[in-house]
N, C-alpha and C positions, 0 to 999 in steps of 0.2 A: 544438247546433253543435259539431262536433269541433274539436280543437286545430288541425288542418291547415286547416280552413275558416276559423277565426279568424285564423290567420297569413296566409292568402291575402287575407282582407278587409283586414287591416292593410296588407299590401303594396300592395294596390290603392289604398287611401286615401293612402298615401305617394306613389304615382305620380301620383294625381290632384292633390294639392297641389303637387307638383313642377312641374306644368305651368302653374300659376297665376303670372302676373307679380307681382313684388314690389309694384308700385303697387296692384294689386287687393287683395292681402293687407293692406297698410297701411290702405287706405281702409275695407275691411271691418271691421278691428279698431277703427278710429276710430269708425265708425258704431255698432258694438256698444257701445263705451264711452259714446258720446253718448246712446244710447237708455237705457242703464242709469242714467246720471247724471241724465237728465231725469226718470225715474221717481222716483229717490231725492230729487230736488229738489222733488217734489210736483207735477210737470207731467203726471202720468198722469191719464187720464179714467176715470170709472166710480165706482161706489158705494164701493169700497174704496181709492180713490186716496190718501186721507189716511193710511191705515194703512201705505202703502208708503213714505211719506216718511221718510228717514233721512239727515240732513245730514252726519253723520260719514262714512257710506259715500259720499255724493255728493262730499264733499271729496276722498276718496281717488281716486275715479274721474276727477274733473276734473283732479287733479294728474297722474294717469297719462296722460290724454288730452293735456294741455298738453305734457308731456314728449315724447310720441310725435310730435305735430304739429311741435313745435319742432325735434326731431332729424331728422325726415323731410323737412321743408320744402325744404332745399337739393337733395334728391334726387328730389323729385316736382315736376311742373310747377306753375306758379302757378295754372293752371286747376283743379288738384286741391287745392292747399294753401289757396287763398282760401276756398272754401266750408267747409272744415274749420275754418279760423280763425274764420269768422263764426259757425259753430255753437258753437264753444268759447266765444266771447265771450258769446253768448246764454245759455249755461249758467252762465257766471261771474256774469252779471247776475241771472239767476234765483236763483242761490244767495244772492247778496247780499239780494235781495228776500225770500227765504224765511227767512233767518236772523234769529232774535230778538236775537242779539248780533252787531252788525256788526263785521266785521274792519276793521283799519286799512287805508287805501289802500295797495296793494302787498303786503298780507299775506293776501289772499283765496286761495281754491283756484286753483292754476295760475299765480298771478301771479309766482311765482318764475321761471317760464319765459317768461311773456308780457309782464311789466311790469304796471303798475297798470291796472285796468279800472274805469271809473266812468261 
C-alpha cells in the first residue's frame, strides 16, 4: 500500500467517525470497556477463561467505565444511561465476588464515581 493510499484510508476513517453521533461513540466505548472488564473478572466462557482473569486489570477497566458513565450521564438520555449503569453495577458485584481480598464498602472499583455498591 502506497503512502497516498494510506493517507486516503486515514482520511476516510476520520470522515466515517465524524458522522457518528457522540451518543453512539460513548455507548460503544462503554460496551467495549464492559466486555473487557467482564473477561478480566473471570466471566468469560471456555476452557481458557480462568487464565484470562486479571483483577488488577479489571479494577482499572471498571474505574474507567464508572468515570465515563458518570461523566456522560447528564448528556445522554436516561434510556442510554440506565442500562450502562446496570451493567457497571453487575461488574462491580462480579469483581467483589471474584476478589479473594474484599475491598471496604465504598473502596471497590468504580465506587469513587458511583458510591458504595453491595
